[in-house]
BAFI-3210 file (N, C-alpha, C; in Angstrom, 3 decimals, decimal comma, padded with zeros to 6 digits):
// residues 115
n [1|2|3|4|5|6|7|8|9|10|11|12|13|14|15|16|17|18|19|20|21|22|23|24|25|26|27|28|29|30|31|32|33|34|35|36|37|38|39|40|41|42|43|44|45|46|47|48|49|50|51|52|53|54|55|56|57|58|59|60|61|62|63|64|65|66|67|68|69|70|71|72|73|74|75|76|77|78|79|80|81|82|83|84|85|86|87|88|89|90|91|92|93|94|95|96|97|98|99|100|101|102|103|104|105|106|107|108|109|110|111|112|113|114|115]
n.u [072,975|072,857|070,605|069,378|069,909|068,556|065,825|065,557|066,241|063,698|061,362|061,991|061,432|058,526|057,414|057,806|055,927|056,978|055,308|056,509|059,401|060,682|064,021|065,069|066,620|068,166|070,140|070,788|071,737|073,413|075,885|076,449|077,275|079,818|080,679|080,944|082,839|085,151|085,261|086,339|085,356|082,941|080,659|077,838|073,965|071,798|068,715|066,529|064,216|064,027|062,383|060,131|061,624|063,265|066,147|068,840|071,728|075,177|078,151|080,892|084,569|086,869|088,988|087,311|086,484|088,655|089,572|086,865|083,669|083,148|082,529|081,757|083,069|083,608|086,563|086,815|086,348|085,808|083,404|081,674|078,674|079,139|079,078|076,551|074,855|074,859|073,501|070,998|069,952|070,092|073,453|074,929|078,141|081,087|083,614|084,465|085,067|085,473|086,039|084,504|081,200|077,844|075,308|072,228|069,196|065,946|065,611|067,167|070,286|072,575|074,561|072,809|069,835|067,657|064,876]
n.v [007,152|008,551|009,633|007,353|007,162|009,253|009,235|005,933|007,147|008,853|007,164|005,828|007,142|008,235|005,903|005,694|007,390|010,258|012,961|015,103|015,494|017,392|018,913|016,158|014,063|015,279|016,418|013,946|013,189|014,445|014,248|010,962|011,159|012,932|010,451|008,477|009,567|010,115|008,546|005,469|002,296|-000,177|002,033|002,791|003,375|004,017|004,839|005,390|006,096|007,359|007,614|008,671|010,467|011,053|009,610|010,453|007,795|007,670|005,876|005,521|003,466|005,475|008,430|010,622|014,178|016,725|019,639|022,115|022,342|024,695|028,159|027,565|029,350|031,812|030,817|028,573|024,596|022,705|020,786|022,010|020,567|019,143|021,836|021,882|019,973|021,118|023,408|021,908|019,871|018,923|018,853|015,783|015,027|012,518|011,370|007,640|004,412|003,013|004,229|006,947|009,405|010,157|011,953|012,585|014,848|016,295|019,869|022,368|022,858|024,482|026,199|026,311|028,084|030,600|030,571]
n.w [036,761|039,121|038,596|038,916|042,064|043,078|042,531|043,623|046,079|046,345|046,738|048,328|050,416|049,924|050,547|052,855|054,383|053,946|052,435|051,135|049,804|049,913|048,902|049,421|047,666|045,776|046,933|047,995|045,961|045,420|046,788|047,156|044,379|045,472|047,027|045,336|043,098|044,654|046,849|048,489|047,239|049,567|048,010|049,644|049,828|051,980|053,115|056,384|058,457|061,425|064,937|063,044|061,885|059,030|057,316|055,369|054,457|053,547|053,197|052,553|051,699|052,123|053,112|053,662|053,203|052,526|053,575|054,236|053,714|050,788|049,763|046,328|044,087|040,878|039,227|039,973|040,098|041,229|044,062|044,181|044,127|046,772|048,036|047,260|048,744|050,706|050,669|050,437|052,106|055,572|055,942|057,785|058,211|058,683|059,984|060,234|061,457|059,643|057,624|055,584|056,150|055,638|056,381|056,196|056,286|055,809|054,884|054,202|056,474|058,846|056,527|055,112|052,773|054,275|054,156]
ca.u [073,492|072,630|069,086|068,391|069,730|067,798|064,372|065,310|065,561|062,311|060,795|062,113|061,063|057,248|057,230|057,720|054,879|056,952|054,215|057,441|060,780|061,838|064,841|066,759|066,652|068,804|071,034|071,593|072,915|075,114|076,541|076,352|078,178|081,394|081,718|081,955|084,548|086,435|085,417|086,866|084,032|081,615|079,897|076,149|073,155|070,284|067,370|065,788|063,106|063,617|061,605|059,400|062,315|063,681|067,581|069,819|073,199|076,133|078,731|082,180|085,518|087,728|089,510|086,085|087,100|090,465|088,862|085,741|082,652|083,886|081,286|082,771|082,762|084,924|087,354|086,414|085,354|085,241|083,208|080,066|078,264|079,069|078,368|075,259|073,947|074,354|071,860|069,369|069,321|071,271|074,202|076,336|080,093|081,831|085,132|084,564|086,646|085,799|085,793|083,527|079,211|077,472|074,205|070,953|067,778|065,049|065,297|068,264|071,371|072,948|074,634|072,018|069,272|066,632|063,831]
ca.v [006,643|009,534|009,489|006,277|007,035|010,357|008,256|004,918|008,035|009,540|006,214|005,330|008,357|008,036|004,673|005,910|008,116|011,380|013,863|016,480|015,538|018,129|018,300|015,097|013,047|016,408|016,142|013,116|012,050|015,302|013,170|009,821|011,000|012,468|009,686|007,744|009,986|010,195|008,299|004,223|000,946|000,096|002,591|002,506|004,531|003,507|005,486|004,576|006,663|007,127|008,466|009,432|011,362|009,992|010,076|009,388|007,510|007,593|005,847|004,750|003,582|006,232|009,033|012,226|015,102|017,171|020,846|022,027|023,001|025,902|028,164|027,336|031,198|032,208|029,568|026,717|023,455|021,214|021,325|022,732|019,096|019,230|022,670|022,242|019,208|021,309|024,005|021,533|019,250|019,278|017,804|015,694|014,987|012,249|010,413|006,351|003,636|002,005|005,416|008,645|008,770|011,336|011,946|013,637|014,923|016,730|021,387|023,323|023,090|025,686|026,823|026,720|029,359|030,798|029,799]
ca.w [038,275|040,115|037,809|040,190|043,581|043,289|042,305|044,986|047,253|046,153|046,399|049,362|051,458|050,297|051,232|054,601|054,501|053,436|051,239|050,178|050,136|049,059|048,203|049,806|046,794|044,686|048,007|048,753|044,779|045,207|047,628|046,125|043,274|045,528|047,395|043,806|042,855|045,259|047,988|047,649|047,679|048,488|048,677|050,384|050,054|053,673|053,451|057,054|059,446|063,269|065,478|062,608|061,295|058,305|057,047|054,306|055,189|052,300|053,478|051,622|052,887|051,654|054,077|053,030|052,279|053,417|053,548|054,569|053,294|050,808|048,754|044,857|043,126|040,401|037,892|040,478|039,275|042,129|045,134|043,838|044,748|048,254|048,926|046,703|049,404|052,442|051,174|050,288|053,203|057,074|056,018|059,693|058,141|060,365|060,240|061,235|061,668|057,797|055,958|055,571|056,379|055,176|057,231|055,162|056,625|054,781|055,681|054,505|056,780|058,933|055,895|053,618|052,743|055,889|053,601]
c.u [073,021|071,198|068,920|068,824|068,892|066,749|064,046|065,140|064,240|061,144|060,782|061,586|059,331|056,957|057,365|056,990|055,237|056,547|055,878|058,317|061,291|062,970|066,469|066,782|068,045|070,420|072,232|072,368|073,618|076,526|076,887|077,379|079,696|082,229|081,877|082,899|085,410|086,768|086,638|085,236|084,793|081,203|078,123|075,165|071,954|069,882|066,546|064,790|063,562|063,158|060,542|060,305|063,070|065,141|068,369|071,359|073,884|076,952|079,939|083,456|086,326|088,057|088,523|087,301|088,263|090,115|087,703|084,766|083,013|082,916|082,491|081,978|083,579|085,333|087,174|085,585|084,609|084,547|081,238|078,816|077,854|078,072|076,972|073,763|073,813|073,513|070,747|069,467|070,457|071,795|075,110|077,481|080,475|082,645|084,790|084,880|086,865|085,874|084,570|082,111|079,409|075,398|073,028|070,089|066,851|065,574|066,988|069,068|071,581|074,120|074,438|071,002|067,739|065,572|063,609]
c.v [007,009|009,711|008,999|006,388|008,176|009,577|006,915|005,846|008,395|008,628|005,941|006,172|008,748|006,879|004,887|007,105|009,790|012,240|014,365|015,627|016,495|018,074|017,752|014,587|014,090|015,907|014,739|012,311|013,023|014,497|011,856|009,797|011,627|011,104|008,488|008,124|010,117|009,699|006,998|003,315|000,960|001,518|002,568|003,480|003,723|004,929|004,785|005,992|005,805|007,939|009,208|010,796|010,512|011,001|009,302|009,043|007,772|007,292|005,260|004,982|004,577|007,524|010,773|012,769|015,925|018,873|020,895|022,518|024,179|026,308|028,131|028,923|031,503|030,813|028,179|025,582|022,228|022,180|021,905|021,935|019,479|020,380|023,075|021,273|019,998|022,342|023,540|021,256|020,022|018,087|017,135|015,150|014,281|011,396|008,798|005,746|002,797|002,952|006,571|008,021|009,990|010,994|012,982|013,710|016,252|018,947|021,438|023,249|024,271|026,602|027,036|028,217|029,373|030,545|030,305]
c.w [038,997|039,436|038,884|041,174|043,828|042,955|043,816|045,939|047,654|046,553|047,861|050,978|050,837|050,406|052,626|054,923|054,741|052,261|050,294|050,750|049,916|048,571|048,472|048,913|046,585|045,881|047,803|047,022|044,661|046,131|047,057|045,471|043,554|046,323|046,141|043,422|043,685|047,053|047,365|048,204|048,973|049,125|048,958|050,684|051,755|053,346|055,076|057,898|061,558|064,171|064,925|061,751|060,487|057,271|055,476|054,624|053,968|052,959|052,917|052,104|053,082|053,292|054,607|052,384|053,324|054,154|054,177|053,764|052,516|049,518|047,008|044,369|041,719|039,172|038,791|040,414|039,824|043,649|045,158|044,572|045,952|048,748|048,457|048,251|050,697|052,731|051,030|051,380|055,109|056,771|057,623|058,493|058,807|059,460|061,169|061,041|060,611|057,076|056,803|055,539|056,456|056,122|056,812|055,593|056,276|055,502|054,645|056,355|057,376|057,674|054,937|053,086|053,953|055,741|052,455]
res [m|i|a|t|v|r|s|e|v|a|a|a|l|q|a|a|g|v|a|d|p|g|d|l|p|l|a|a|g|e|v|v|v|n|a|l|e|h|g|r|p|p|v|e|v|r|v|q|v|v|g|g|a|v|e|v|i|v|r|d|a|g|a|g|p|a|r|p|v|d|v|p|g|g|e|v|e|r|g|r|g|r|w|l|a|h|h|l|a|t|c|e|e|r|r|t|p|d|g|f|e|v|r|l|t|p|g|p|g|p|e|g|p|a|g]
***
């Protein structure tokens, strides 16, 4: 499932004219896994180009995470995917009237590496 999501995101980015999708397919895959494991159906994934900028939108009907993104470490076994997504892409999380939404754009976010 996750490999299919990554492939489809990469294909959609290529079709949109994005030559190098970078880590966006990997980040999108992590967010989709979180939506499937922790959210509520339906889980929707959309790739769109707005004003020349590509974004991946993942939505589910759940309430979203109860806590901010933590740095996983030590004995922590959960939370790595969300942390990774925030380091691989710019992630904007928000609650909506219908559930939870994550918008991803290329390039690391403020929590990610500077270069």
